[in-house]
Each structure stands twice: as C-alpha cells, then as structure tokens.
N, C-alpha and C positions, 0 to 999 in steps of 0.2 A: 503496412506490409502483412501479407498473409501467405499461407502455404496451400498448394493444390489440395482440394478436398479428398482426392483419391490417394493421397500420400499417407501411408500408415506410419505414425510416429510413436505410438505407445511402445515403451520399452527399448526403443532404438537408441544407439549411441550416436549423438549428434554433436559435431564440432562447430561452434560458432566462432568465426574469425573476425575479431573486432570487439573491443570492450568499451567503446564510447557510447554516447547517447543514441547513436544510430542503431545500435544493437539491442536496445531495450525491448522494443516491440517483438523482435524475433525470439529473444530469450524467454520472455514471459509467455508468448504463444506456444513455444515448444514445451515449456514446463506445464502449461495448461493441458497440453496434449499428452502428458506423461512420458515425454522423452527423457533420456538420460543425457544431460547437457554438460558439455565442457566448453568453456570460453577461453580463447587465447587472444591476448591483446595487451599492449603496453598502456599505461596510464588509464586504468579502468575508472569509470565514473562511480560515484558513491553507491548508487543503487545496485550495480553489478557486484561491488565488494560486499554489500549487505547480503545479497543472495548467496554468495560464497560463504560468508560467515555463518549463515544459517543452514549451510550444507544442502541448499537447494541445487547448487551447481558446483562444478569443479572449475577453478580459475587458475590460469597460468599467466602471470603478469609479465609478458614478454612478447616479442614478435613471433610469428608463426614459423615453425620448423617442419621439415619434411617428415620427421619421425612422429609428429603430432597426428599424421593422417593414418598411421598404422592401426588397424582394427576398428576404424570409424565407419559407421553405416551411412552417414550422410554429412556433407560439409555445407555449411551455410555462410557465404561471404556476407558480412554485415558491417563493413568499415565506414560506410557513408561516402566512399570514394569509388566511382565507377571503374577507374583504371586499376586500382588496387584490388577490387573485387574480381576483375577480369584476370588478373595475375593469379589470384587464389584459385580460380576455376581451372586455369591451365595447370597449376601445381597439383590440384586434385585429380585431373585427368591423367597426369603422368604417374600418379600413384594408384590409378585405377579405383579411385574413391568417387562415388557419385556425389554430385553437388547440385544445389538448387538455390536460385535467387528468390527471396520473398517477392510476392507480387505487390508492387507499390500502389497506393491509392492514387486515383487520377485527379488531375488539376481541373477545376471547374472553369470552363471557357467564359470569358467576360466577367470574371469575378473581380470585384472592386475591393481595394484595401480601405479599411475604415478607420485605422488609427485608434483602436479601442482595446479594452481588456475585458475578457469574459472569465469570471470566476466559476469554475465547474466543479461541483462536488461529484466525485466519481463513484461513490458508494464504498462498501467495505472491502472490495478487492476483486470479487468475481466479475468478469466482464459483462455478464448478463444483468447486473444490478445497476449499471449506469442508466440514467434516464435517456429517452430519445432525444431530448433537447441537448443534453450533454454530449451525446455521440455526434449529433449534427454539428455542434460547435467544433469538436475535434476535427471533423472532416473538412471544415472550411478554414481552419486556422492557418496563419502564415508562420506563427511561432507558438510552440507548446512548451510551457515551463512546468515540468512534472517532478514528482518526488517518489520515493520508494513505496509509499502507501497507496499511490494511485493505481488504478487497474491498467498496468503498463501494456498489456496485450492490446488494449484499445488503440494504442499508437499505430497499429497496423492499418488503421483506417485513415490515417493522416495523408495529406497530399504528399506526393514524392518530393515536392519542393519545400515542404515545411521544415523549419529549423527546430530541432528538439534540444532542449536545455535541461539537464538533470541538476536539481538543487536539493538532493536528498539530505535529510538531517538524521544521521545515525546516532542513536543513544550512546553517549560516551565514546563517539567516534567521529568520522568525517562530518563536518557541519558547515552548511551555508547559512550565513546570518540572515535574519529576517530583513534587516536593512538592505542587504545586498539583493535579496529576492525582490523587494519593493523597487529597488533601483532598476533591476532588469526589466520588470514589467513596464515601468514608466519609459525607459529608454527605447525599448522595442516598439511600444505603442506610438511614441513621439516620432519614430522614423516612418510612420504611416502604415503600420502593419496591424493585422488582427491578431491579438495575443490571447491564448487560452492558458489560464493557470489551472492545471489539472492536479487535483489532490484526492486523497481518499476520504470516504465519509461525506460529511456536509461541511462546506467551507466555514460556516458560521457556528459550528459546534466544536469548540476546541481546535479549530483549524486555522486560526489567525487570519481568516478571510476578512474580518473587520479591519485589521491593521492594513491589509493590502488595499482594501477599498478606500480607506482614508488616505493612503499614500498616493493613489491614483487621482482621487478627487482633489487633493491639494495641488497636484501638478496639472490639473485641468484635463485629465484623461477620462473619457467616458467609460463607465463600467456597467456591465450586465451581470446579474447574479443568476446562476442556474443551480438551484438547491440539489443536494444529493441525499441518498439514503444514509442516514447516520449509523455508524457502527454501534453507537450506544443502544439502539433499538434492534438493529439487524443481527448483531452477534448473538444476543440471547435467543432471538427467534430462530436462528439457524441451528442453535443447539437444543431447540425444543422447549425453551423457557419463555413463557409469556410474562412480560413485566407487570401486567395487571391481571387480576382475576377476581371476578365478582365475589367469590367466597374467601379470598385470601388477602387481597390488598387493593386499596382504592387509589393508588398513585405510585409514581416512581420518581426518584431524585437522581440526577446525573451530576457527578462531581469529577474534578481532576485530582489525581493522586500523584502528580509529578513532584510535589514536595511533601514530606511527611508531617504529621502533627507536631507542633512545637517549632517548626521551621519559621524563621523570621518572615518568609514570603507567604506563609499559609494564612488565608483569611477565613477558613472554614470554622464553623462552630460545631466541633465534634460531639459535644454533649447534646446539642439539639438534634444532630443527625441520628444519634443513638435512640432518641425518643420519638422520632417521626412516625414510626410504624408504617413506612412505605418501603417499596423495593429500593435498594441502594445500588446504583450502577457506578463503578469506579473505572475511569479511563486513565491511561498512562500511569498505572499504579503497580506494575510488576515488581519493581525494585523496592517500593515503599510499602507493599502489602502487609508484611509482618507488623510494622509499626502502626499501620492504620487499623488492622484488626485488634491489636492490643489496646489501642486507644478507645475503640468502640466498646470493647468488653469492659474497660475501666469505667466507662460512663453508663454501664448498665445493660447493654445489649447482650442477650444470652449467647454464651459460647456455642450452644447447640443450634443456633440459627443456621438453616441451610445456606450454602454458598457454592458458587461455581466460577471457574475461570475458563474463558473461551479464547483461543488464539487462532489467528489466520482465518477468521470467519469467512465462509463462502468459498475458500480455496480447497484444493485437493489435500493440502496439508493441515486442514482444520483439526484442532485438538481441543477437547474439553476435559476438565478435571473437576470432580465434584467432591464436596466435603461439607464442613460447617465453618462457622466463623473462627473457631478456635484452631482449626487445622488447615484451612485453605491456603494460608501463606506457605506452610511447609510442603503441602502437596503440590502447589504450583511450582515451587523451587525444585522439588524432587523430580517432577515431570520434565524439567528442563525447558519450561515455557519461557519464551522471550517475547518482547514487544514485536508487533502490536497484539495486545490482549485486553480483554474486558473482564472485570470481576463483578458478579452479581451476588448480592447478599439479601436474603429475605425468603419467606416461605415458598415463593414461586421457584426458587432454585432447586427444590426437590421435585418439581413438576415432572421431569422426564421419567419418573417412576422409581421402583425399588431396586433397579439394577445397580444403582450406585450406593455404596456404603458410605454414609456420612459420618460414621463414628470414628 
C-alpha cells in the first residue's frame, strides 16, 4: 500500500483507523513522509504499541469515534476489512474530513504457490536499504511475517491478498516466542504458500535466522536466504563512522550485549576484547552498556577511548551520541536512547570530527 505521489503529507495530522497488522505499512509510510500520525484501533499489534511507546505516533486503543475526526487533515482507513474501511470513509465524509485509501500492490496473474519460506534481511530500517531481491520477495509473498525492526513501509509493496503477521519482540514488553515464530513459518508454508520472514538488518547476524532455517529444514520446508544490510555496519556508516581505517584500526569485532558481563549466559571473554585493538561494535546493549564499559575499563581499555551510540539508523529519527568509554553509558541514558541502537568503541568513533566533545 502506498499513497498518491501528489499528496503532501509532511506535517499533516493523519488519522489511521485500524491498529492491526494491516495498518503497519500505512503507519510506517506516513511516518517516513513526516506526517503527524494518530492511530485508533482496538487490540493493537506489538509493533504499533512500540511506535507509540517511542512517541513516534499517538495511539488510542479503542474503536473509532466521531470526535476523533475533529481537526484531522486526512483519514486513512487501514482495518484490513473492505466493509469497515467503507464505513470509515462514510463517517469521514459526514465530518467533512478528507479520506484516502492506500493503493494496494497488485496480484501477479498466473502466480504459483510454492510452499516455501524466504528469510529476508530488510536492512537497518530505511526502506531504500533493502536489497532488490528482498523487495521482490515481499512483492510476491502470500504471507509476510514481520517484526518492529523490519522496514515496515516496504509492506506497501505487498500483494493486496497477502496475509501480514506481526511477531514483534518488544524489549521487556510484548513478546512472540521464537518457537511460535518458527511454528508460524512452518504452518503457513505447509499450507502451500510462499512465506517471507521480513526482519531488520541481516537475518544471520543476531537475527535468529539460523534458528528459523533449522526449524523449516527439520519440517522439510524449502528455505531461501536473502541477506540484508546489517545494522552492525550500516549504523556506524550512517553516523559517519568507518569501522576500519588504514591509519586507525585493522579490523572490527561485533558482539551481542543482551546480557551483561558476569551473567551466567555470557560466553564472551571481556579481557580478550579489551586487548584486541580493533573497533568494538555492541548490538543489543543499551540496557547493559554501563556494565559493559566498566568491565572493559577493568580489563585495561582506556576510559578515554572514543565511543558513540547510534539509534534508529537510517530513519528520520536517527540519533547519535558521542563520548568516550568512561561516559558513553551515561550519555546514552541521558539522551533517552532506546533500542534499537548500536554502540561503537574505538578510535574511529571520533572520526566525525571535533564537533563532539568526548570529555
């Protein structure tokens, strides 16, 4: 689903009617167009709730009321039900509020169901950073299983008949278990449909794509892998930080910070990481960053080592905080940064120049 190119959306107050998976493409596309979005709908899916929690949208978890239309520049029916959408349009007309239906992607004539799963890495979030192969897979999918980190506006290119399933995992919030996600992929493929598992970054870089591939293979479901641009490399680049530089460092190391040093589930050798002399990239480490930086300093990495945290890479809401190993945890917290975010530690984190005070 997309909106007419001549429709000016920037700064306009847009009411999206519907908070289910069918609304995801519209909401994300409107945000990408810098609209001021309010969503009204009962039983919102997790990705919609996440956008509201991060103050990207306003959310009213209830059915549409006539007073919701007051002062609205544009009404977008996105319930996934044609009759309900038609009723919303009539209600908007009665309130003299302009309404528009997103333009649905077209179904391909003669298309065959293949009964397979395609694991698509969608890149760090900006719709332009998905690969051509990934976009093509979305266009031809019968079922799309997506989460909050996927480039959700890409869903506007899906067929009008495609089933959209939201399986977002919100940190310390709404959670779809990996076992359930695996089961959905297998069940939908075994019904004879082409299933796209759309997620952010690259499915095989801390994306649990390996687990999904194993589950499908064990069930005899054919799997195709379409790699994506990993946020581990994209986020620093979008913030002007090269992970390697001939005069500064000869490598980089990517680690998960989802558990802190000393946790029973942690398998990392923090002493070795402190001695590597390469750029250190920490994914999923917003909550554990103070413990991680303290551990690296304890093992000898200088507290003055440049560091930066980048959030929402590639999106209009991208934010970068610069500092050093000793203070990046505090600066990240003070800036109110929430996942998804990447922290870079090493000489290259000072690369954007002297505009950032690392002291």
